[in-house]
C-alpha positions in Angstrom: 120.9 84.1 120.0 117.9 82.5 121.7 115.5 85.1 121.8 117.6 87.6 120.3 114.6 89.3 118.3 113.1 90.2 121.5 116.2 92.0 122.7 116.3 93.6 119.4 112.6 94.6 119.0 113.0 95.9 123.3 116.4 97.9 122.4 115.0 99.4 119.1 111.6 100.3 120.5 112.8 101.9 123.4 115.4 103.9 121.1 113.0 105.0 119.0 110.6 106.0 121.5 113.3 108.1 123.2 114.4 109.5 120.1 110.6 110.4 119.3 110.3 112.0 122.5 113.3 114.1 122.5 112.9 115.6 118.7 109.1 116.2 120.1 110.5 118.1 123.4 113.4 119.9 121.6 111.6 120.4 118.5 115.7 119.0 116.4 114.8 118.5 112.8 117.9 116.5 112.9 116.5 113.9 114.7 114.0 113.4 112.2 116.1 111.3 109.9 116.4 108.6 113.0 112.8 108.7 113.8 112.4 107.5 110.3 114.6 104.9 110.0 114.2 103.1 113.5 110.6 103.4 112.9 110.7 101.9 109.4 113.2 99.3 110.0 112.6 97.9 113.6 109.8 95.4 113.0 111.4 94.2 109.3 114.6 93.5 111.1 113.1 92.4 114.3 111.0 89.4 112.3 114.1 88.6 109.6 116.0 87.9 112.6 112.7 86.0 114.0 112.5 83.6 111.1 116.4 83.1 110.7 116.3 81.5 114.7 113.5 79.4 113.5 114.7 78.1 110.4 118.6 77.7 110.6 120.4 76.5 107.8 123.7 76.4 107.0 123.1 78.0 103.6 121.6 80.9 104.8 124.5 82.8 106.1 124.2 86.4 108.0 125.9 88.0 104.9 123.8 86.5 102.4 120.6 87.6 104.8 122.4 91.1 104.8 122.5 91.0 100.8 118.8 89.8 101.0 117.3 92.3 103.2 119.5 95.5 102.2 120.4 95.0 98.2 117.1 93.0 97.5 115.1 95.5 99.1 116.7 98.6 97.4 116.2 96.4 94.2 112.8 95.7 94.9 111.8 99.3 95.6 113.8 100.9 92.5 112.3 98.3 90.2 108.8 98.7 91.5 109.1 103.0 91.2 110.6 102.7 87.7 107.8 99.8 86.4 104.9 101.7 88.3 106.1 105.1 86.7 106.0 103.7 83.4 103.1 101.5 83.4 100.8 102.7 85.9 97.6 103.9 84.7 94.7 105.4 86.8 91.9 102.8 86.2 90.1 99.8 87.6 92.9 97.8 86.9 95.5 99.9 88.9 95.9 97.9 92.1 96.3 94.5 90.2 99.0 95.9 88.1 100.9 97.5 91.4 100.2 93.2 92.8 101.9 92.2 89.7 104.5 94.7 89.6 105.8 94.8 93.0 105.6 90.9 93.7 107.5 90.8 90.1 110.4 92.9 91.1 110.8 91.3 94.4 110.9 87.7 92.8 113.6 89.2 90.6 116.0 90.2 93.2 115.3 87.4 95.2 116.5 85.3 92.1 119.3 87.8 92.0 121.0 88.0 95.2 120.6 84.0 95.7 122.0 83.3 92.1 125.3 81.7 93.3 124.0 79.1 95.6 124.1 75.8 94.8 121.8 73.7 97.1 118.8 75.2 98.4 115.9 74.2 100.3 111.9 75.6 100.5 112.7 76.4 104.3 115.5 78.5 102.8 113.1 80.1 100.1 111.1 81.2 103.0 113.5 82.7 104.9 115.1 84.5 102.1 112.0 85.6 100.4 110.7 87.1 103.9 114.1 88.9 104.0 113.6 90.5 100.6 110.4 91.3 101.5 110.7 93.0 104.6 113.7 94.7 102.7 111.4 96.2 100.6 108.8 96.8 103.1 111.3 99.0 105.5 112.4 101.3 102.6 109.2 101.8 101.5 107.8 102.8 104.9 110.8 105.0 105.2 109.4 106.8 102.3 105.7 106.8 103.7 107.0 108.3 106.8 109.2 111.0 105.0 105.9 112.0 103.1 103.7 111.9 106.1 106.1 114.1 107.4 104.9 117.2 105.3 101.6 119.1 105.9 100.2 122.1 104.9 100.9 123.2 108.4 104.0 122.3 108.2 106.4 119.8 109.5 103.9 116.9 111.5 105.9 114.5 114.3 102.6 113.2 115.1 101.8 112.0 111.4 105.0 110.6 111.0 105.0 108.4 113.9 101.2 107.3 113.2 102.4 106.2 109.7 105.2 104.2 111.1 102.8 102.7 114.0 100.1 101.6 111.2 102.9 100.4 109.0 104.8 98.4 111.6 101.9 96.7 113.2 100.4 95.5 109.6 104.4 94.6 108.1 104.6 90.9 109.4 101.3 90.3 107.3 102.7 92.4 104.0 105.5 92.4 101.9 107.6 89.9 103.9 104.6 87.0 104.1 103.8 87.3 100.6 107.4 87.1 99.5 108.0 84.4 101.8 105.1 82.3 100.1 107.0 82.7 96.7 110.4 82.3 98.0 109.1 79.0 99.2 107.5 78.0 95.9 110.5 79.3 94.1 113.3 77.3 96.2 111.0 74.1 96.1 111.5 74.4 92.4 115.2 74.7 92.5 115.2 78.1 91.7 113.8 77.8 88.4 110.5 79.5 87.2 108.3 76.4 87.0 104.5 76.6 86.5 104.3 76.2 90.2 106.1 79.1 90.5 104.4 81.5 88.2 100.8 80.2 90.0 102.5 81.2 93.3 103.1 84.6 92.0 99.8 85.3 90.6 98.5 84.3 93.7 100.6 86.5 95.8 100.0 89.3 93.5 96.2 88.7 93.8 96.7 88.7 97.9 98.7 92.1 97.3 96.0 93.5 94.8 93.4 92.6 97.3 95.4 94.3 100.2 95.7 97.8 98.5 92.5 97.7 97.2 90.6 97.1 100.2 89.5 100.3 101.2 87.8 100.9 97.9 86.3 97.4 98.3 85.0 98.6 101.8 83.6 101.7 100.5 82.0 100.4 97.9 80.5 97.5 99.8 79.3 100.0 102.3 77.7 102.2 100.0 75.6 99.3 98.6 74.5 98.1 102.1 74.0 101.4 103.5 73.9 103.9 100.7 70.8 106.7 100.6 69.2 107.6 97.6 70.6 111.3 98.0 74.4 110.0 98.1 73.8 108.0 94.8 72.6 110.9 93.4 75.7 113.1 94.3 78.1 110.5 93.2 76.1 110.3 89.9 76.7 114.0 89.6 80.3 113.9 90.6 79.9 115.1 93.9 81.5 112.9 96.6 78.7 112.5 99.2 78.4 113.3 102.8 78.4 110.0 105.0 77.2 108.8 108.1 78.6 108.1 111.5 76.7 104.5 111.0 78.3 104.7 107.7 81.7 104.9 109.2 81.7 102.5 111.5 80.4 99.6 108.6 83.2 101.0 106.5 86.0 100.5 109.2 84.6 96.8 110.4 84.4 96.0 106.3 87.9 97.4 105.8 89.7 95.4 108.9 87.6 92.2 108.3 88.9 92.2 105.0 92.6 92.7 105.9 92.5 89.8 108.5 91.1 87.6 105.8 93.3 88.3 103.5 96.3 88.0 106.2 94.9 84.5 107.3 94.7 82.8 103.7 98.4 83.9 103.2 99.2 82.5 106.8 97.9 79.5 105.9 99.4 79.2 102.4 102.8 80.2 104.0 102.3 77.1 106.7 101.3 75.0 104.1 104.5 75.9 102.2 106.3 75.4 105.7 104.9 71.8 106.3 105.6 70.5 103.0 109.3 71.6 102.7 109.5 70.0 106.4 108.3 67.0 105.0 110.2 66.7 101.8 113.2 67.2 103.7 112.3 64.0 106.2 112.2 62.0 103.1 115.5 63.1 101.7 117.5 62.5 105.0 115.9 59.3 105.2 
């Protein structure tokens, strides 16, 4: 089992890259689903195996991990799709609503797949929460990759691959991380929805909302800092203004800086949750 996650990632990456090359060379569209599935699931599965190896627990079985990843992930995306289609309307609060909905359905999915656990620890919650979150991310990424395939000029393998690479790079600091924090809080409370769990839910939902809205925030800040009078005039009459090369650089810097800060906050929160869980376990074992 040692370094199993490395072997899984390397093997999966080689197979994915080979599939992309063969698809591009032959133009065989029958291989597209393989590209979508390998590219969408490789990083989430790798991180689930890594987390399982780091926090091995007799209560977290391979069967339970599979249930959390597949059943929890599918229930999460289905619940999010239904609620967002019913409740979301274009507004300034749309990103907040998305964060509340998606973190809420992942929490509900985690509670469902772990409902029969009699004993649980904070670390169990972190691992299983991350597994549900990565399952959600994998199925969601598959949908984004599939949509990226279709363009006005026909099927675009390049856009599909670009989408999978970007989402794969960002996957470790997205859904899996947020639900790991929430799972740790839930299991620390014995699986009950206490005030601390509700606060953790609101906190990760806020991080989620900031993450999704970072591009819009970066655009707004860029305009405030570098906007020209003619650009504001174009906005006033409902037109999209042309942007300068310097503004593109400022926007990119602000966008990525914001994502990094959000990721560091979430990682710090997770580290604190894991440390608290380990301390509590040591106290109980004495």
